[in-house]
N, C-alpha and C positions, 0 to 999 in steps of 0.2 A: 407626457402628452395627454392633457386632461380631456381632450376631445373624445378619446376612446372611453373614458370613465363616465362622462356625463351623457353618453349616447348621442352626441351632436356631430360626430365625425361623418364625413361623406367619402365614399370610395373615390380615391384619387385627388382629394381636396388638398392634402398637405403638401406644401412646397417649401423646400429648404435649400440653402446654398450648397452646391456640391463642392466638396473638398476631398483631397487625397487622404484617405484614412485606411486603417486596417480593414480587411474584409469582414463582413458581417457573419458571425457564427450562429449556428442554430443547434439547439439541443431539444431532444424529446426523450427524456428518461427521468429517473428519480435521482435525487441528490443524496439519498441514503447510501447508495452503492456506487454512484459515479462521482469520483473525486474531482474531476474537472468541473462538473456542474456545481459541486459544493464550493470549489475554489472561486467560481464566478459569483455565487450568491450568498455563501456562508450561512446556509440554513439547511437542515435536514428535512426533506419532504419525501415520504415513503412511496408515493405514487408518481408515475410519469407526468411531466408537465412540460409545456413549451417555454423556452427561454432563448433570447437572441440578443445580439448587440448591433448597434448602428451608431456610427460617428462618435465612438468613445463612450457611449452610454449602454447600460445593460437593462434588459426588460424581462419580466417573468409574467406568464399568463397562467393564473392558477384559479382553481375552483373556489366557491364560497367557503368550502371547508378549510382552505388554507390561506384565504385572502388576508384576513386580519393579522394573522401571525406573520405572514411573509412581509406584509407592509411594515410591520412594527420591528421585526427582528433581522431581516435580511439586509444585504448590502446592494440589492438591485436598485438601480436609479429610479425605475418605474415599475409598479406592480399593477397589472391589468386584470380585470375580472373576466374569467373564461366565459361565464354566462353572457355578459354584455358583448364581448367580442364575437362570440358565436352568433348571437342574434344579429349583430351588425353585418357580419360576413354573409349570413343567409340573405339579408335584404340586398346588400351590395351585389352579390353574385347571383341573386334571383334563384336561390336553391332552397328547396324545402328541407333537405337533409344536408348538413354540413359536416364533412369529415375533417380530421386534423390537417390534411394537406390543403383543404380549401381555406382553413383559417390562416395557414402560413401564406397562401397566395394573397389573401386579403391584407395581411400585415405587411407583406412585401410592397404592395401598392401604396398603402397608407404611409409607410415610412420610407418610401422611395429606395428600396433595397433591390438592386439589379440582380444580385446573385448571393447565395448563401454558401458558407463552408460548413458542411455537416460534420458533427462529431462522429468518429468511426464506429461508435456503439449505437448509432441511429437504427431503429428497427427497420427491417426490410420492407415491412408493410407501408411505412411512411415514405421510404425511398421510392417505392412503386407508385404511391399516391402522388408524390411530387412530380414524378415523370408524367403521369396522366394529366395532372393539373397544369403542366407546362411551366413549372417553377424552376428557373435555372439554379443549378447547384453543382458543387464539387464535393467530394468526400475527403475530409481531412485525415491526417495521420497522427500517430503518437510520436512525440509528445504534442498534444493539442495546443497547450499553452507552454511553449518552450521556456518562457520566463519563470514558470513555476518551479523549475528545477534548481534555480538559485534562490536560496531561502534568506529572508530578512532575519534580523536579530530576534525579532519577536517570534518568528516561526521556529527558529533554532531553539528558543526557550521552551516553546510548546512541545517540540520533539523530545527535548531533554526531560521535560516533565512526564511525557508518555513513557519514557524509558525508566522513570522511577516506578511507574506502574509495572513495567516488565520486571524490574528488580524485586518488587514486592511479591510477584508471582514466583520467581525463582527462589527467593528466600523461603517461601512456603514449602517448596520442594526440598530445600536443604534441611529445614526443620523436621520434615517428615522422615528423611533419611537418617538424620541424627537420632531421632526417637525410635526408629525401627529396630526390631530384634531379628536376628538370624535364627531360623528354626527349620530343620529338615530341608536345607537347601533353598529356602524361600525367605522373603522378607515379610514380617508381620508388624503392623502398627496398631497398638492397643488391642492385641490379640485377634486382629482381623488381617487377612491377607492384603498386602500392599500391591495393588495392581496398577497398571498404567492408567486405567480409568479412574481409580481412586486418587491417584496422584494429580491427574488433570483437574479433578473436581476441587481439590485443595488449592491448586494454582488459580483456578477460575474464581473461587470465592475471594481469595486474596486480591486479585485484580479488580473484582467488582467493588470490594470494600475501598480500594484505592481510587476508584472513580473511572475505571475503564472496562472494556470487554475482557473476556477471559480466554481468548484464543491461544492455544498452546499445543505443544508436542511433548510427550513424555514416553520415549521409546528406548527399550533396552536390548542388549544382545544383538542378534542378527536383524531384528526389526529396525534398529537404528541405521542399518546399512542402506535403507531406503530413506533419503533425507526428509521426505514429506510424509512419512508414515507417522500417524498420530500415536501409535502404540496401543497394544491390547494385551490383556492377560497379566499374569504375575511378573513382577520385577524381581530379579534374582541377585543375590549377593555376588560380589567379586566379578560382576559384569559392568561394562560401561553403559551409562544411561545418558542419553541426550535429552536435555530439557530446553526447549525453544519456546519463548513466550513473546507473542506479538499482539499486544492489546491496542485498541483504539481508545484514546481519551474521549469520553463521552461529551465532555464540555467543549473542547477545542476541535475535535475531529481528527487530530494528528495521531499517527501511529508511533509506537515504540517497537523495538525488535532486538532481543538479546538471546543469546544461546550460551549455555554452559554444559559441560560434560562432567558427570559424577560417577563415582563407584563407591558402593557401600561394602565395606569389608577390607580385604587386603589386596592391593594391586601387585601383579607379578612384574618382573623386569621388562617384559615385552610391552605390557600396558603402560608402564611408566615412560618408556622411550616413545611410545606411540603418541601419548598426550603431549610430551615435551616437544616433539617434532611439530605437531599442529600449533602449539602455542608459539613457537618460534616463527612459523610461517605467518601466523596472525600478526605478530609484532613487525615482521619485515614488510608486510603489505601496508600496515599503518604508517610505518616510517617512510614508505615510498610516496605517500600522498602529498601532493603540493600543487599549487596552481600552475597551469600551462603544461602539465605533463599528460600524456595519453593515459586513459583509463586502462588500456591494455598493458601498460608497463607496471601498474599496480598489481594486476592479476599475475603478471610474469614474476613479480617479486616473490609471491607465494609458490607458484608452480615450479619455478626454477629451483627453489630450496627443496621442495619435495623431490624433484628429480635428482638433485645432488645427494640426497639421503637415500636414494634407491627406492622410493615409494612408487611402485608401478601403478599405472592406470590402464584399464582395458575393459573388455567384455568377456565374460565366461558363462556359457549356458544361458545367454540372453540377458544376463544381469551385469550392470556396470560395477566396477570396483575401483578403488583409488580416489583420486581427486578429479571428479567428472562434472562439477558444476562451476558456475562463475564465482569469483571471489566476493562479489557483492551486488547490490541493487539499490536503486534510489528509494528514498523513504520520505514520507511527508503526509499529505492527505490521502495518499494511496500507499498500500503496504508494499507493493512492487511497482514503483514508478518507472517509467521508460528511460532509465539510466542504468547501464550495465557495466560492471567492472569485470570485463571478460576479455578473452583472447581476441574475439572478433570485433570488439568495440572500436569505433573510430573517434569516439568522444574525447575532447580535450577538457580536462578539469578546469573549473572556474571557481574563484573565491565565492564562498557561500553555498556551494553544492553540498548536499547531505546524502550519505549512502552508508550501507552496511559493509563491514569487512568480516567475512565469515568463511575462511578456508576450512576444509574438512577432509578427512580420510575415512574410507569405508571398506572393510574387508570382512566378508562372511567368515565366521569362526573366531575372529578377533573382536568384531563389533565396529561401531562407528564413533568418531570423535569430531565434534565441530565446536568452534569457539567464535562467538559473534559479538561485535560491538558496532556502534553507530558513530561515524565521524563527520565533521564538517570541514571543508577546505577553508583554510585561513590565508592570510596574506603571504605567509612564508611556508606553511606546512598544513597541519590539521589539528583539530582538537576533538576530544571525545565528548559525545553527547549522551553516553551511557556510562554507568559506573557500578561495578560489582567485582568482588574479589575472584580469583581464579583457583581457589583451593578446591580440589576435586576429589580427593581420597577421604572418605568419611568412615572412620573406624566404628 
């Protein structure tokens, strides 16, 4: 709509034929952290900006700082100048000071938008502002774009590439454990103590060199019994070490997510059985994946096997033990997309959906073990979008 760009638009002037279309959505956030906004515009912008849709077209309202880049690189159908729109809104609404809510009210009038569906991450300040400005809206829910849960072939390739970055990070951890020496009950790498922090640094560097961020977990012993503990302090021989690497490909914006469990030294029989049980649960869950099956049945494939093997789950002294998390989560432009492979999920799997399979067991005193890969639902089953061996005992 060039009228907004050349400053010739008048409040209420635009008239278009009304057709039955999807509701207009409204964003006010940054696309660096909001995967739904990145999905809409395919550009990373670190500061909050307005974006909306109307009649199948998408619009971004950005400052001069981002205008040229957004117009050139994004997939928005129209890119509007924030400075121009603000000036026009002030004149049309006869206001000296124009807030974001007033700009939305102006745009709603110009584009004949009767009501907006707000992204659930919309700041409360804007929600209150829209109420004061009497702009009709409803608040949307996750998944905001349900169609984004089904990946195209190109998206699947991007996720597979992101998992190659994950693999590079885990391989860095493997090399560190292979080169490490056992001294006085601790691990040393090149005569320096091998800590979780040092391991994560090596993983992060490998991921950066492969083109992604270096987000990761390297937790050993009882620390690994908290699945999202990043790990700290010395890593020890003969203890299980969980290495979880979840980088974002800096080019495509898609995430990878893989986990392997390792042990430097010699595993005892209990540890061997422990890892074997988790690996079998991992396999059974993957084997259960197919279109038109409930996500809860995939979770049950892992949980039922753990139950059969007598792997208890519960709470002791306020801490969970056993298998107490979901079997997987959606993966794509978001690290944890609103797709859950869990007991409570009512989701029916569809061809093209992508998610993790990551059963784990956690017992203080024994440690934690988790194995994670990424799968895509195919016509008849599933295919792996991640690839790395499962050798875990490193002498």
